[in-house]
C-alpha positions in Angstrom: 29.4 -12.5 11.7 26.8 -14.0 10.1 23.6 -12.6 9.9 21.6 -15.4 11.6 23.9 -15.8 14.5 24.3 -11.9 14.8 20.2 -11.9 15.0 20.6 -14.7 18.1 23.2 -12.6 19.5 21.2 -9.5 19.5 18.5 -11.6 20.8 20.3 -12.5 23.7 21.8 -9.5 24.2 18.5 -7.2 24.6 16.5 -9.5 26.6 18.7 -10.7 29.3 15.6 -11.4 31.8 14.1 -14.0 29.1 15.6 -17.5 28.9 15.4 -18.5 25.6 15.4 -22.3 24.9 18.0 -23.4 22.0 14.5 -24.1 19.8 13.1 -20.6 20.2 16.7 -18.9 19.5 16.8 -21.2 16.1 13.3 -20.6 15.5 14.1 -16.6 15.5 16.9 -17.4 13.2 14.8 -19.6 10.9 17.2 -22.6 11.7 17.4 -25.9 13.1 18.9 -26.1 16.5 21.4 -27.9 15.3 22.6 -25.8 12.8 22.2 -23.0 14.8 24.8 -24.7 17.5 27.1 -25.1 15.2 27.0 -21.7 13.3 28.0 -20.3 16.9 30.4 -22.6 17.4 32.3 -21.9 14.3 31.5 -18.1 14.7 32.2 -17.5 18.6 33.5 -20.6 19.7 30.7 -21.6 22.4 27.0 -22.7 22.5 24.0 -20.5 21.9 23.3 -21.2 26.1 27.1 -20.8 26.8 26.8 -17.3 25.4 23.8 -16.6 26.8 25.7 -17.1 30.0 28.6 -15.1 29.4 26.8 -12.2 28.7 25.0 -12.6 31.8 27.9 -12.7 34.2 29.1 -10.1 32.3 26.1 -8.0 33.0 26.2 -9.1 36.6 29.8 -8.2 36.9 28.6 -4.4 35.3 25.8 -4.1 37.8 27.9 -5.2 40.9 30.5 -2.3 39.7 28.3 0.2 38.9 24.7 0.0 41.2 23.9 -0.8 44.8 21.7 -3.1 43.7 21.7 -6.4 45.8 22.1 -9.9 44.2 18.4 -11.2 43.9 18.3 -7.7 42.1 21.3 -8.4 39.8 20.0 -11.9 39.3 16.0 -11.0 38.4 18.0 -8.5 36.1 20.1 -10.7 34.2 17.3 -13.6 33.7 18.2 -16.0 36.9 16.0 -16.3 39.7 17.9 -18.4 41.8 20.7 -16.0 43.9 22.5 -19.0 44.6 23.3 -19.9 40.8 24.5 -16.7 39.9 26.9 -16.7 42.7 28.4 -19.7 42.2 28.5 -19.1 38.4 30.1 -15.6 39.1 32.5 -17.2 41.8 33.3 -19.5 39.2 34.0 -17.2 36.4 35.4 -14.4 38.5 37.0 -16.5 41.2 35.6 -14.3 44.3 32.2 -14.3 45.5 30.0 -11.5 44.5 29.8 -9.9 47.1 33.6 -9.6 47.9 34.0 -8.6 44.4 31.9 -5.1 44.8 34.1 -4.6 47.7 37.5 -5.2 45.8 36.9 -4.3 42.1 40.1 -3.7 40.6 41.7 -6.9 41.3 39.5 -8.4 39.7 38.1 -6.2 36.7 40.4 -8.0 33.9 38.6 -11.8 33.0 38.3 -11.4 29.5 35.1 -12.8 27.6 37.5 -15.8 26.9 37.8 -16.8 30.0 34.2 -16.6 30.8 32.8 -18.5 28.0 35.3 -21.0 28.8 34.6 -21.1 33.2 30.7 -20.7 32.7 28.6 -23.7 31.7 25.5 -24.8 30.2 
């Protein structure tokens, strides 16, 4: 993986609560925003923002499956203050509302990262 893309990937993964702009991500990698988008597309097949959203949904799923946190707490942990936005995105990706997922985990645990990337916008 390109070292600059890797740096931004680690930035995203290590601080999900912070919603970095494309400009901030590009500055961290010493790139212009358009070149960062290009490199992400080449390396990962998605934009930096879509990657960030997919990582957030994966973390929301993990927290639903492994903790008793409520949706507001999960939303705060993944850096999204609007609980309904988290619920809508989660349902779009996994095909079920987050609260229903928690009670029916095995049926929905097999959505791949590629599927998350194609279903989550932004």
